[in-house]
ChimeraX commands (.cxc) that place a marker at each C-alpha (Angstrom):
marker #1 position 35.42,11.03,-40.68 radius 0.5
marker #1 position 35.05,11.25,-36.89 radius 0.5
marker #1 position 38.20,11.31,-34.81 radius 0.5
marker #1 position 39.23,8.05,-33.15 radius 0.5
marker #1 position 38.76,9.42,-29.61 radius 0.5
marker #1 position 35.26,10.65,-30.42 radius 0.5
marker #1 position 34.37,7.28,-31.94 radius 0.5
marker #1 position 35.59,5.49,-28.79 radius 0.5
marker #1 position 33.46,7.75,-26.60 radius 0.5
marker #1 position 30.39,7.00,-28.72 radius 0.5
marker #1 position 31.13,3.27,-28.42 radius 0.5
marker #1 position 31.35,3.56,-24.63 radius 0.5
marker #1 position 28.07,5.47,-24.42 radius 0.5
marker #1 position 26.37,2.92,-26.65 radius 0.5
marker #1 position 27.78,-0.05,-24.72 radius 0.5
marker #1 position 26.90,1.21,-21.26 radius 0.5
marker #1 position 23.44,2.34,-22.32 radius 0.5
marker #1 position 22.88,-1.12,-23.78 radius 0.5
marker #1 position 23.87,-2.78,-20.50 radius 0.5
marker #1 position 21.74,-0.37,-18.46 radius 0.5
marker #1 position 18.51,-0.70,-20.42 radius 0.5
marker #1 position 19.09,-4.15,-21.94 radius 0.5
marker #1 position 16.97,-6.01,-19.38 radius 0.5
marker #1 position 14.09,-3.60,-19.89 radius 0.5
marker #1 position 14.42,-4.05,-23.66 radius 0.5
marker #1 position 14.10,-7.80,-23.13 radius 0.5
marker #1 position 10.97,-7.30,-20.98 radius 0.5
marker #1 position 9.41,-5.01,-23.58 radius 0.5
marker #1 position 10.07,-7.62,-26.25 radius 0.5
marker #1 position 8.85,-10.60,-24.19 radius 0.5
marker #1 position 5.70,-8.80,-23.05 radius 0.5
marker #1 position 5.01,-7.53,-26.57 radius 0.5
marker #1 position 5.30,-11.08,-27.93 radius 0.5
marker #1 position 2.97,-12.38,-25.21 radius 0.5
marker #1 position 0.38,-9.67,-25.92 radius 0.5
marker #1 position 0.44,-10.33,-29.66 radius 0.5
marker #1 position 0.18,-14.12,-29.30 radius 0.5
marker #1 position -2.65,-14.27,-26.75 radius 0.5
marker #1 position -6.40,-14.12,-27.23 radius 0.5
marker #1 position -7.83,-11.22,-25.22 radius 0.5
marker #1 position -11.16,-13.02,-24.81 radius 0.5
marker #1 position -9.33,-15.81,-23.01 radius 0.5
marker #1 position -7.38,-13.30,-20.91 radius 0.5
marker #1 position -10.73,-11.81,-19.86 radius 0.5
marker #1 position -11.88,-15.30,-18.89 radius 0.5
marker #1 position -14.75,-15.49,-21.37 radius 0.5
marker #1 position -14.18,-19.24,-21.81 radius 0.5
marker #1 position -15.14,-19.74,-18.14 radius 0.5
marker #1 position -18.40,-17.81,-18.48 radius 0.5
marker #1 position -21.72,-18.65,-20.06 radius 0.5
marker #1 position -22.28,-17.09,-23.47 radius 0.5
marker #1 position -25.69,-15.86,-22.37 radius 0.5
marker #1 position -25.96,-15.31,-18.59 radius 0.5
marker #1 position -29.25,-16.42,-17.08 radius 0.5
marker #1 position -31.52,-13.45,-16.46 radius 0.5
marker #1 position -35.03,-13.66,-14.99 radius 0.5
marker #1 position -37.87,-11.49,-16.27 radius 0.5
marker #1 position -39.88,-9.47,-13.74 radius 0.5
marker #1 position -43.24,-7.76,-13.69 radius 0.5
marker #1 position -45.15,-5.51,-11.31 radius 0.5
marker #1 position -42.01,-3.53,-10.53 radius 0.5
marker #1 position -42.55,-0.30,-8.64 radius 0.5
marker #1 position -40.66,2.83,-9.56 radius 0.5
marker #1 position -38.01,4.17,-7.18 radius 0.5
marker #1 position -40.03,7.39,-6.85 radius 0.5
marker #1 position -42.97,5.35,-5.58 radius 0.5
marker #1 position -40.85,3.25,-3.21 radius 0.5
marker #1 position -38.80,6.15,-1.84 radius 0.5
marker #1 position -40.25,9.56,-2.82 radius 0.5
marker #1 position -37.51,11.39,-0.91 radius 0.5
marker #1 position -34.78,9.98,-3.17 radius 0.5
marker #1 position -33.33,12.09,-5.96 radius 0.5
marker #1 position -32.41,9.50,-8.57 radius 0.5
marker #1 position -29.41,10.21,-10.83 radius 0.5
marker #1 position -28.66,6.62,-11.93 radius 0.5
marker #1 position -30.36,3.28,-11.64 radius 0.5
marker #1 position -29.58,-0.35,-12.50 radius 0.5
marker #1 position -31.82,-3.39,-12.23 radius 0.5
marker #1 position -30.13,-6.39,-10.59 radius 0.5
marker #1 position -31.32,-9.92,-9.98 radius 0.5
marker #1 position -30.36,-11.22,-6.55 radius 0.5
marker #1 position -31.40,-14.76,-5.66 radius 0.5
marker #1 position -34.36,-14.53,-8.02 radius 0.5
marker #1 position -35.56,-11.15,-6.71 radius 0.5
marker #1 position -35.39,-7.77,-8.53 radius 0.5
marker #1 position -33.33,-5.01,-6.93 radius 0.5
marker #1 position -32.60,-1.44,-7.97 radius 0.5
marker #1 position -29.07,-0.16,-7.46 radius 0.5
marker #1 position -29.71,3.56,-7.16 radius 0.5
marker #1 position -27.15,6.40,-7.44 radius 0.5
marker #1 position -24.32,3.88,-7.20 radius 0.5
marker #1 position -24.91,3.33,-3.47 radius 0.5
marker #1 position -28.41,2.14,-2.56 radius 0.5
marker #1 position -29.66,-1.41,-3.15 radius 0.5
marker #1 position -33.46,-1.55,-2.96 radius 0.5
marker #1 position -35.99,-4.31,-3.53 radius 0.5
marker #1 position -37.98,-3.34,-6.64 radius 0.5
marker #1 position -41.18,-4.84,-5.19 radius 0.5
marker #1 position -41.13,-3.90,-1.52 radius 0.5
marker #1 position -38.71,-0.97,-1.31 radius 0.5
marker #1 position -36.66,-2.76,1.35 radius 0.5
marker #1 position -33.07,-1.54,1.38 radius 0.5
marker #1 position -30.21,-4.01,1.46 radius 0.5
marker #1 position -26.83,-2.90,2.81 radius 0.5
marker #1 position -25.01,-5.93,1.45 radius 0.5
marker #1 position -25.82,-9.20,-0.25 radius 0.5
marker #1 position -25.14,-12.45,1.58 radius 0.5
marker #1 position -22.63,-15.16,0.71 radius 0.5
marker #1 position -25.48,-17.29,-0.64 radius 0.5
marker #1 position -26.61,-14.38,-2.83 radius 0.5
marker #1 position -23.07,-14.01,-4.20 radius 0.5
marker #1 position -22.96,-17.72,-5.09 radius 0.5
marker #1 position -26.33,-17.43,-6.81 radius 0.5
marker #1 position -25.16,-14.42,-8.87 radius 0.5
marker #1 position -21.93,-16.16,-9.84 radius 0.5
marker #1 position -23.88,-19.24,-10.87 radius 0.5
marker #1 position -25.81,-17.22,-13.44 radius 0.5
marker #1 position -22.59,-16.13,-15.17 radius 0.5
marker #1 position -20.08,-18.94,-14.66 radius 0.5
marker #1 position -20.31,-22.30,-16.45 radius 0.5
marker #1 position -22.27,-24.97,-14.61 radius 0.5
marker #1 position -19.45,-27.55,-14.64 radius 0.5
marker #1 position -17.21,-25.34,-12.49 radius 0.5
marker #1 position -17.01,-26.45,-8.86 radius 0.5
marker #1 position -16.75,-23.86,-6.08 radius 0.5
marker #1 position -13.90,-24.40,-3.63 radius 0.5
marker #1 position -14.43,-21.43,-1.34 radius 0.5
marker #1 position -15.97,-17.98,-0.75 radius 0.5
marker #1 position -14.27,-14.99,0.88 radius 0.5
marker #1 position -15.39,-11.43,1.60 radius 0.5
marker #1 position -12.74,-8.75,1.03 radius 0.5
marker #1 position -12.87,-5.11,2.12 radius 0.5
marker #1 position -9.56,-3.75,0.79 radius 0.5
marker #1 position -7.04,-4.38,-1.96 radius 0.5
marker #1 position -3.49,-3.20,-2.58 radius 0.5
marker #1 position -2.11,-1.46,-5.66 radius 0.5
marker #1 position -1.01,-4.78,-7.14 radius 0.5
marker #1 position -4.10,-6.80,-6.24 radius 0.5
marker #1 position -5.88,-8.45,-9.16 radius 0.5
marker #1 position -9.14,-6.74,-8.11 radius 0.5
marker #1 position -7.57,-3.30,-7.60 radius 0.5
marker #1 position -9.64,-0.15,-8.19 radius 0.5
marker #1 position -12.93,-2.07,-8.16 radius 0.5
marker #1 position -16.04,-1.83,-6.01 radius 0.5
marker #1 position -15.50,-2.92,-2.39 radius 0.5
marker #1 position -16.44,-4.80,-0.33 radius 0.5
marker #1 position -16.71,-7.80,-2.60 radius 0.5
marker #1 position -17.06,-11.57,-2.49 radius 0.5
marker #1 position -14.31,-13.71,-3.99 radius 0.5
marker #1 position -15.56,-17.07,-5.22 radius 0.5
marker #1 position -12.78,-19.59,-5.90 radius 0.5
marker #1 position -13.17,-22.61,-8.20 radius 0.5
marker #1 position -11.43,-25.98,-8.35 radius 0.5
marker #1 position -9.38,-25.48,-11.50 radius 0.5
marker #1 position -5.73,-25.66,-12.48 radius 0.5
marker #1 position -5.95,-21.97,-13.48 radius 0.5
marker #1 position -6.72,-20.79,-9.89 radius 0.5
marker #1 position -9.96,-19.25,-11.16 radius 0.5
marker #1 position -11.75,-16.60,-9.07 radius 0.5
marker #1 position -14.97,-14.65,-9.65 radius 0.5
marker #1 position -15.64,-11.29,-7.97 radius 0.5
marker #1 position -19.12,-10.15,-6.94 radius 0.5
marker #1 position -19.86,-6.66,-5.60 radius 0.5
marker #1 position -21.25,-6.93,-2.07 radius 0.5
marker #1 position -23.06,-3.60,-2.11 radius 0.5
marker #1 position -24.56,-3.69,-5.61 radius 0.5
marker #1 position -24.97,-7.43,-6.22 radius 0.5
marker #1 position -23.23,-7.14,-9.58 radius 0.5
marker #1 position -20.95,-9.67,-11.25 radius 0.5
marker #1 position -17.70,-7.74,-11.51 radius 0.5
marker #1 position -15.00,-9.85,-13.16 radius 0.5
marker #1 position -13.04,-13.10,-13.25 radius 0.5
marker #1 position -9.33,-13.62,-12.70 radius 0.5
marker #1 position -7.20,-16.65,-13.57 radius 0.5
marker #1 position -3.60,-17.71,-14.20 radius 0.5
marker #1 position -3.25,-16.35,-17.75 radius 0.5
marker #1 position -4.74,-13.02,-16.73 radius 0.5
marker #1 position -2.21,-12.76,-13.90 radius 0.5
marker #1 position 0.67,-13.43,-16.30 radius 0.5
marker #1 position -0.76,-10.79,-18.61 radius 0.5
marker #1 position -1.05,-8.34,-15.71 radius 0.5
marker #1 position 2.55,-8.97,-14.59 radius 0.5
marker #1 position 3.92,-8.51,-18.11 radius 0.5
marker #1 position 1.76,-5.40,-18.54 radius 0.5
marker #1 position 3.48,-3.98,-15.45 radius 0.5
marker #1 position 6.92,-4.65,-16.96 radius 0.5
marker #1 position 5.77,-3.17,-20.27 radius 0.5
marker #1 position 4.42,0.07,-18.78 radius 0.5
marker #1 position 7.14,0.15,-16.09 radius 0.5
marker #1 position 4.54,1.23,-13.54 radius 0.5
marker #1 position 5.87,-0.82,-10.66 radius 0.5
marker #1 position 3.63,0.95,-8.14 radius 0.5
marker #1 position 0.15,0.51,-9.54 radius 0.5
marker #1 position 0.69,-1.21,-12.93 radius 0.5
marker #1 position -1.76,0.97,-14.87 radius 0.5
marker #1 position -0.06,4.37,-15.26 radius 0.5
marker #1 position 1.29,4.66,-18.80 radius 0.5
marker #1 position 2.69,8.16,-18.26 radius 0.5
marker #1 position 5.15,7.45,-15.46 radius 0.5
marker #1 position 8.65,8.92,-15.28 radius 0.5
marker #1 position 10.46,5.55,-15.53 radius 0.5
marker #1 position 8.81,4.68,-18.84 radius 0.5
marker #1 position 9.50,8.13,-20.29 radius 0.5
marker #1 position 13.14,8.01,-19.18 radius 0.5
marker #1 position 13.83,4.52,-20.50 radius 0.5
marker #1 position 12.07,5.30,-23.78 radius 0.5
marker #1 position 14.33,8.32,-24.26 radius 0.5
marker #1 position 17.43,6.31,-23.35 radius 0.5
marker #1 position 16.34,3.59,-25.73 radius 0.5
marker #1 position 16.07,6.11,-28.54 radius 0.5
marker #1 position 19.55,7.45,-27.74 radius 0.5
marker #1 position 20.91,3.89,-27.75 radius 0.5
marker #1 position 19.44,3.14,-31.16 radius 0.5
marker #1 position 20.64,6.43,-32.64 radius 0.5
marker #1 position 24.15,5.89,-31.23 radius 0.5
marker #1 position 24.15,2.47,-32.86 radius 0.5
marker #1 position 23.33,4.00,-36.24 radius 0.5
marker #1 position 26.04,6.61,-35.68 radius 0.5
marker #1 position 28.58,3.89,-34.86 radius 0.5
marker #1 position 27.65,2.04,-38.02 radius 0.5
marker #1 position 28.11,5.21,-40.03 radius 0.5
marker #1 position 31.55,6.11,-38.65 radius 0.5
marker #1 position 32.90,2.54,-38.75 radius 0.5
marker #1 position 31.40,1.22,-41.99 radius 0.5
marker #1 position 34.02,0.46,-44.71 radius 0.5
marker #1 position 31.41,1.21,-47.36 radius 0.5
marker #1 position 30.79,4.69,-45.95 radius 0.5
marker #1 position 34.54,5.32,-45.78 radius 0.5
marker #1 position 34.95,4.37,-49.44 radius 0.5
marker #1 position 32.27,6.90,-50.38 radius 0.5
marker #1 position 33.29,9.70,-48.01 radius 0.5
marker #1 position 37.11,9.63,-48.30 radius 0.5
marker #1 position 37.31,10.04,-52.11 radius 0.5
marker #1 position 35.01,13.06,-51.82 radius 0.5
marker #1 position 37.32,14.60,-49.22 radius 0.5
marker #1 position 40.37,13.98,-51.44 radius 0.5
marker #1 position 38.63,15.63,-54.39 radius 0.5
marker #1 position 37.76,18.68,-52.26 radius 0.5
marker #1 position 41.39,18.98,-51.09 radius 0.5
marker #1 position 42.61,18.66,-54.66 radius 0.5
marker #1 position 40.27,21.42,-55.79 radius 0.5
marker #1 position 41.48,23.71,-52.98 radius 0.5
marker #1 position 45.11,23.13,-54.02 radius 0.5
marker #1 position 44.34,23.98,-57.66 radius 0.5
marker #1 position 42.49,27.11,-56.58 radius 0.5
marker #1 position 45.50,28.28,-54.49 radius 0.5
marker #1 position 47.89,27.64,-57.38 radius 0.5
marker link #1:1,2 radius 0.2
marker link #1:2,3 radius 0.2
marker link #1:3,4 radius 0.2
marker link #1:4,5 radius 0.2
marker link #1:5,6 radius 0.2
marker link #1:6,7 radius 0.2
marker link #1:7,8 radius 0.2
marker link #1:8,9 radius 0.2
marker link #1:9,10 radius 0.2
marker link #1:10,11 radius 0.2
marker link #1:11,12 radius 0.2
marker link #1:12,13 radius 0.2
marker link #1:13,14 radius 0.2
marker link #1:14,15 radius 0.2
marker link #1:15,16 radius 0.2
marker link #1:16,17 radius 0.2
marker link #1:17,18 radius 0.2
marker link #1:18,19 radius 0.2
marker link #1:19,20 radius 0.2
marker link #1:20,21 radius 0.2
marker link #1:21,22 radius 0.2
marker link #1:22,23 radius 0.2
marker link #1:23,24 radius 0.2
marker link #1:24,25 radius 0.2
marker link #1:25,26 radius 0.2
marker link #1:26,27 radius 0.2
marker link #1:27,28 radius 0.2
marker link #1:28,29 radius 0.2
marker link #1:29,30 radius 0.2
marker link #1:30,31 radius 0.2
marker link #1:31,32 radius 0.2
marker link #1:32,33 radius 0.2
marker link #1:33,34 radius 0.2
marker link #1:34,35 radius 0.2
marker link #1:35,36 radius 0.2
marker link #1:36,37 radius 0.2
marker link #1:37,38 radius 0.2
marker link #1:38,39 radius 0.2
marker link #1:39,40 radius 0.2
marker link #1:40,41 radius 0.2
marker link #1:41,42 radius 0.2
marker link #1:42,43 radius 0.2
marker link #1:43,44 radius 0.2
marker link #1:44,45 radius 0.2
marker link #1:45,46 radius 0.2
marker link #1:46,47 radius 0.2
marker link #1:47,48 radius 0.2
marker link #1:48,49 radius 0.2
marker link #1:49,50 radius 0.2
marker link #1:50,51 radius 0.2
marker link #1:51,52 radius 0.2
marker link #1:52,53 radius 0.2
marker link #1:53,54 radius 0.2
marker link #1:54,55 radius 0.2
marker link #1:55,56 radius 0.2
marker link #1:56,57 radius 0.2
marker link #1:57,58 radius 0.2
marker link #1:58,59 radius 0.2
marker link #1:59,60 radius 0.2
marker link #1:60,61 radius 0.2
marker link #1:61,62 radius 0.2
marker link #1:62,63 radius 0.2
marker link #1:63,64 radius 0.2
marker link #1:64,65 radius 0.2
marker link #1:65,66 radius 0.2
marker link #1:66,67 radius 0.2
marker link #1:67,68 radius 0.2
marker link #1:68,69 radius 0.2
marker link #1:69,70 radius 0.2
marker link #1:70,71 radius 0.2
marker link #1:71,72 radius 0.2
marker link #1:72,73 radius 0.2
marker link #1:73,74 radius 0.2
marker link #1:74,75 radius 0.2
marker link #1:75,76 radius 0.2
marker link #1:76,77 radius 0.2
marker link #1:77,78 radius 0.2
marker link #1:78,79 radius 0.2
marker link #1:79,80 radius 0.2
marker link #1:80,81 radius 0.2
marker link #1:81,82 radius 0.2
marker link #1:82,83 radius 0.2
marker link #1:83,84 radius 0.2
marker link #1:84,85 radius 0.2
marker link #1:85,86 radius 0.2
marker link #1:86,87 radius 0.2
marker link #1:87,88 radius 0.2
marker link #1:88,89 radius 0.2
marker link #1:89,90 radius 0.2
marker link #1:90,91 radius 0.2
marker link #1:91,92 radius 0.2
marker link #1:92,93 radius 0.2
marker link #1:93,94 radius 0.2
marker link #1:94,95 radius 0.2
marker link #1:95,96 radius 0.2
marker link #1:96,97 radius 0.2
marker link #1:97,98 radius 0.2
marker link #1:98,99 radius 0.2
marker link #1:99,100 radius 0.2
marker link #1:100,101 radius 0.2
marker link #1:101,102 radius 0.2
marker link #1:102,103 radius 0.2
marker link #1:103,104 radius 0.2
marker link #1:104,105 radius 0.2
marker link #1:105,106 radius 0.2
marker link #1:106,107 radius 0.2
marker link #1:107,108 radius 0.2
marker link #1:108,109 radius 0.2
marker link #1:109,110 radius 0.2
marker link #1:110,111 radius 0.2
marker link #1:111,112 radius 0.2
marker link #1:112,113 radius 0.2
marker link #1:113,114 radius 0.2
marker link #1:114,115 radius 0.2
marker link #1:115,116 radius 0.2
marker link #1:116,117 radius 0.2
marker link #1:117,118 radius 0.2
marker link #1:118,119 radius 0.2
marker link #1:119,120 radius 0.2
marker link #1:120,121 radius 0.2
marker link #1:121,122 radius 0.2
marker link #1:122,123 radius 0.2
marker link #1:123,124 radius 0.2
marker link #1:124,125 radius 0.2
marker link #1:125,126 radius 0.2
marker link #1:126,127 radius 0.2
marker link #1:127,128 radius 0.2
marker link #1:128,129 radius 0.2
marker link #1:129,130 radius 0.2
marker link #1:130,131 radius 0.2
marker link #1:131,132 radius 0.2
marker link #1:132,133 radius 0.2
marker link #1:133,134 radius 0.2
marker link #1:134,135 radius 0.2
marker link #1:135,136 radius 0.2
marker link #1:136,137 radius 0.2
marker link #1:137,138 radius 0.2
marker link #1:138,139 radius 0.2
marker link #1:139,140 radius 0.2
marker link #1:140,141 radius 0.2
marker link #1:141,142 radius 0.2
marker link #1:142,143 radius 0.2
marker link #1:143,144 radius 0.2
marker link #1:144,145 radius 0.2
marker link #1:145,146 radius 0.2
marker link #1:146,147 radius 0.2
marker link #1:147,148 radius 0.2
marker link #1:148,149 radius 0.2
marker link #1:149,150 radius 0.2
marker link #1:150,151 radius 0.2
marker link #1:151,152 radius 0.2
marker link #1:152,153 radius 0.2
marker link #1:153,154 radius 0.2
marker link #1:154,155 radius 0.2
marker link #1:155,156 radius 0.2
marker link #1:156,157 radius 0.2
marker link #1:157,158 radius 0.2
marker link #1:158,159 radius 0.2
marker link #1:159,160 radius 0.2
marker link #1:160,161 radius 0.2
marker link #1:161,162 radius 0.2
marker link #1:162,163 radius 0.2
marker link #1:163,164 radius 0.2
marker link #1:164,165 radius 0.2
marker link #1:165,166 radius 0.2
marker link #1:166,167 radius 0.2
marker link #1:167,168 radius 0.2
marker link #1:168,169 radius 0.2
marker link #1:169,170 radius 0.2
marker link #1:170,171 radius 0.2
marker link #1:171,172 radius 0.2
marker link #1:172,173 radius 0.2
marker link #1:173,174 radius 0.2
marker link #1:174,175 radius 0.2
marker link #1:175,176 radius 0.2
marker link #1:176,177 radius 0.2
marker link #1:177,178 radius 0.2
marker link #1:178,179 radius 0.2
marker link #1:179,180 radius 0.2
marker link #1:180,181 radius 0.2
marker link #1:181,182 radius 0.2
marker link #1:182,183 radius 0.2
marker link #1:183,184 radius 0.2
marker link #1:184,185 radius 0.2
marker link #1:185,186 radius 0.2
marker link #1:186,187 radius 0.2
marker link #1:187,188 radius 0.2
marker link #1:188,189 radius 0.2
marker link #1:189,190 radius 0.2
marker link #1:190,191 radius 0.2
marker link #1:191,192 radius 0.2
marker link #1:192,193 radius 0.2
marker link #1:193,194 radius 0.2
marker link #1:194,195 radius 0.2
marker link #1:195,196 radius 0.2
marker link #1:196,197 radius 0.2
marker link #1:197,198 radius 0.2
marker link #1:198,199 radius 0.2
marker link #1:199,200 radius 0.2
marker link #1:200,201 radius 0.2
marker link #1:201,202 radius 0.2
marker link #1:202,203 radius 0.2
marker link #1:203,204 radius 0.2
marker link #1:204,205 radius 0.2
marker link #1:205,206 radius 0.2
marker link #1:206,207 radius 0.2
marker link #1:207,208 radius 0.2
marker link #1:208,209 radius 0.2
marker link #1:209,210 radius 0.2
marker link #1:210,211 radius 0.2
marker link #1:211,212 radius 0.2
marker link #1:212,213 radius 0.2
marker link #1:213,214 radius 0.2
marker link #1:214,215 radius 0.2
marker link #1:215,216 radius 0.2
marker link #1:216,217 radius 0.2
marker link #1:217,218 radius 0.2
marker link #1:218,219 radius 0.2
marker link #1:219,220 radius 0.2
marker link #1:220,221 radius 0.2
marker link #1:221,222 radius 0.2
marker link #1:222,223 radius 0.2
marker link #1:223,224 radius 0.2
marker link #1:224,225 radius 0.2
marker link #1:225,226 radius 0.2
marker link #1:226,227 radius 0.2
marker link #1:227,228 radius 0.2
marker link #1:228,229 radius 0.2
marker link #1:229,230 radius 0.2
marker link #1:230,231 radius 0.2
marker link #1:231,232 radius 0.2
marker link #1:232,233 radius 0.2
marker link #1:233,234 radius 0.2
marker link #1:234,235 radius 0.2
marker link #1:235,236 radius 0.2
marker link #1:236,237 radius 0.2
marker link #1:237,238 radius 0.2
marker link #1:238,239 radius 0.2
marker link #1:239,240 radius 0.2
marker link #1:240,241 radius 0.2
marker link #1:241,242 radius 0.2
marker link #1:242,243 radius 0.2
marker link #1:243,244 radius 0.2
marker link #1:244,245 radius 0.2
marker link #1:245,246 radius 0.2
marker link #1:246,247 radius 0.2
view
């Protein structure tokens, strides 16, 4: 068996590692439980949105090549803005599909109209705000800016985000999503931007966690009475055989 001093050193390593990474272990467990017990459709806010968003049908649309022959089109989306058809071309140009008029940004009224097509009718708007920047921890991070934030009178602090330059309905955010986002940050250990799953902190703590678990198994092995009963007789037999061989 392992010497007493070696066993004590292993115990110390195991104990201090447990104290050091114990809180993170708790956060991994709590966040994992939350993820497994929640409905992702609700986290995405689908229960606040209409099952089939209202979409008008249009005719007599002119092609972008006809409206702006000088444009080299690589991508195009058709958007409805306040009942009118608009092309969003090359991810940067918003153009009326009938007249060819370019629109730099939609208005606040347009944003409310777009949100109304997607959000349930019983929801009451409490305010509208235009944002031009977001931080690394903002709930609308890494999305198209500028954007309109439409707030609703709900206990969940519900907000809908509409792209100001493309007139598109981007996403919704609410209380449960924010809890999910916070716990996701603690799960990935990306405390800077929340979305990097390959950060150094996560790799380091994962490795330390593995060492902690393995040291626990090793402690069980060297301190288990059952293991001693099996190992010690074998050692005695080997010693006895060596003595007989010498004689």
